[in-house]
C-alpha positions as CSV (number, residue, x, y, z in Angstrom):
1,X,-7.2,0.8,10.5
2,X,-6.5,-2.3,8.6
3,X,-7.7,-2.4,5.0
4,X,-9.9,-5.3,3.9
5,X,-11.0,-6.8,0.6
6,X,-14.1,-5.0,-0.8
7,X,-13.1,-1.7,0.8
8,X,-12.5,1.4,-1.3
9,X,-8.7,1.7,-2.0
10,X,-7.4,5.0,-0.5
11,X,-6.5,7.6,-3.1
12,X,-3.0,9.1,-3.4
13,X,-0.9,11.4,-5.6
14,X,2.8,10.6,-5.9
15,X,5.6,11.2,-8.4
16,X,7.0,8.5,-10.5
17,X,10.6,7.8,-11.6
18,X,10.3,10.5,-14.2
19,X,8.8,13.1,-11.9
20,X,5.2,12.7,-13.3
21,X,2.4,12.7,-10.8
22,X,0.0,9.7,-10.6
23,X,-3.3,9.6,-8.6
24,X,-5.3,6.4,-8.1
25,X,-8.5,8.2,-9.3
26,X,-6.8,8.8,-12.7
27,X,-6.9,5.0,-13.3
28,X,-10.6,4.4,-12.5
29,X,-11.8,1.7,-14.9
30,X,-8.5,-0.2,-14.8
31,X,-7.2,-3.1,-12.7
32,X,-4.2,-2.0,-10.6
33,X,-1.4,-3.9,-8.9
34,X,-0.2,-1.6,-6.1
35,X,2.9,-3.3,-4.7
36,X,4.9,-2.0,-1.8
37,X,8.6,-2.9,-1.4
38,X,11.3,-1.8,1.1
39,X,14.2,-0.5,-1.0
40,X,15.5,-0.1,-4.6
41,X,18.5,-2.2,-5.5
42,X,18.2,-4.7,-2.7
43,X,18.2,-8.4,-3.6
44,X,14.6,-9.3,-2.8
45,X,13.2,-6.0,-4.3
46,X,15.2,-6.4,-7.4
47,X,14.1,-10.0,-7.8
48,X,10.4,-9.0,-7.4
49,X,10.7,-6.0,-9.8
50,X,12.5,-8.2,-12.4
51,X,9.9,-10.9,-12.1
52,X,7.1,-8.4,-12.8
53,X,9.2,-6.9,-15.6
54,X,9.6,-10.4,-17.2
55,X,5.8,-11.0,-16.9
56,X,4.9,-7.4,-17.9
57,X,3.6,-8.4,-21.4
58,X,1.0,-10.6,-19.7
59,X,0.0,-7.7,-17.4
60,X,-0.3,-5.4,-20.5
61,X,-2.5,-8.0,-22.3
62,X,-4.9,-8.0,-19.3
63,X,-4.8,-4.2,-19.1
64,X,-3.2,-4.1,-15.7
65,X,-1.5,-0.9,-14.4
66,X,1.5,-1.7,-12.2
67,X,2.7,0.7,-9.5
68,X,5.7,-0.2,-7.3
69,X,5.9,2.0,-4.2
70,X,8.7,2.6,-1.8
71,X,10.1,5.5,0.3
72,X,13.1,5.9,-2.1
73,X,13.5,9.2,-4.0
74,X,12.4,9.9,-7.5
75,X,16.1,9.9,-8.5
76,X,16.7,6.5,-6.9
77,X,13.6,5.1,-8.7
78,X,14.9,6.5,-12.0
79,X,18.2,4.7,-11.6
80,X,16.6,1.5,-10.4
81,X,14.1,1.4,-13.4
82,X,16.9,2.3,-15.8
83,X,19.4,-0.3,-14.5
84,X,16.9,-3.1,-14.7
85,X,14.7,-2.0,-17.7
86,X,11.6,-1.8,-15.6
87,X,8.6,-0.9,-17.9
88,X,6.2,0.0,-15.1
89,X,5.6,2.9,-12.8
90,X,7.7,3.3,-9.6
91,X,6.2,5.8,-7.1
92,X,8.2,7.7,-4.5
93,X,6.5,7.8,-1.1
94,X,9.3,9.5,0.8
95,X,6.7,11.4,3.0
96,X,5.1,8.0,3.8
97,X,1.7,9.4,2.7
98,X,0.5,6.2,1.0
99,X,2.2,3.9,3.6
100,X,0.0,5.6,6.2
101,X,-3.2,5.4,4.1
102,X,-2.6,1.7,3.5
103,X,-1.6,1.1,7.1
104,X,1.7,-0.6,6.5
105,X,3.9,1.2,9.0
106,X,6.1,-1.7,9.7
107,X,7.3,-1.6,6.1
108,X,7.2,-4.9,4.4
109,X,6.5,-6.5,1.1
110,X,2.7,-6.3,0.6
111,X,0.5,-5.8,-2.5
112,X,-3.0,-4.8,-3.2
113,X,-5.0,-5.7,-6.3
114,X,-7.5,-2.9,-7.0
115,X,-10.5,-3.5,-9.3
116,X,-11.8,-1.1,-11.9
117,X,-14.2,0.4,-9.5
118,X,-11.4,1.3,-7.1
119,X,-12.1,-1.4,-4.5
120,X,-9.5,-3.7,-3.0
121,X,-10.0,-7.1,-4.8
122,X,-7.2,-9.0,-3.1
123,X,-4.4,-8.3,-0.5
124,X,-1.1,-10.1,-0.6
125,X,0.3,-9.8,3.0
126,X,3.4,-11.9,2.5
127,X,4.8,-11.6,-0.9
128,X,7.4,-14.0,-2.2
129,X,9.5,-11.9,-4.7
130,X,10.2,-14.6,-7.3
131,X,6.6,-15.9,-7.4
132,X,4.5,-12.8,-6.9
133,X,4.0,-11.7,-10.6
134,X,2.7,-15.2,-11.6
135,X,0.5,-15.4,-8.5
136,X,-1.1,-12.0,-9.3
137,X,-1.6,-12.9,-13.0
138,X,-3.2,-16.2,-12.0
139,X,-5.6,-14.4,-9.5
140,X,-6.4,-11.7,-12.1
141,X,-7.5,-14.2,-14.7
142,X,-9.8,-15.8,-12.1
143,X,-11.2,-12.4,-10.9
144,X,-11.8,-11.2,-14.5
145,X,-13.9,-14.2,-15.5
């Protein structure tokens, strides 16, 4: 079942790069960027993560929580976050729980912007790694007004 804008975002509970658990329901009342990427330490994924890192102060100013999700292990995420100084949460979906809930079996770069009520506000089906952070920030400013 393909997710659509306006639909409730499926909840999940996954461990981050430090082993802490995060569930979507814990962030009710906040905007969330949930971005899926294929693999830690690959050129496109590193470019996307670093672009979000470089724009992270703007995400913080707007009160946005950023979750990066891939099937890599918690240990891999920890190394990736440490190597590139990533200030946001990387979630390990090695059981493909969230990939299934978000119906992205042919794993690709896709993002979901989730509003404070927990609904999908925008879907980015074809992410360009270098431009994605600025695209999301632009859309968020429009959606928040």
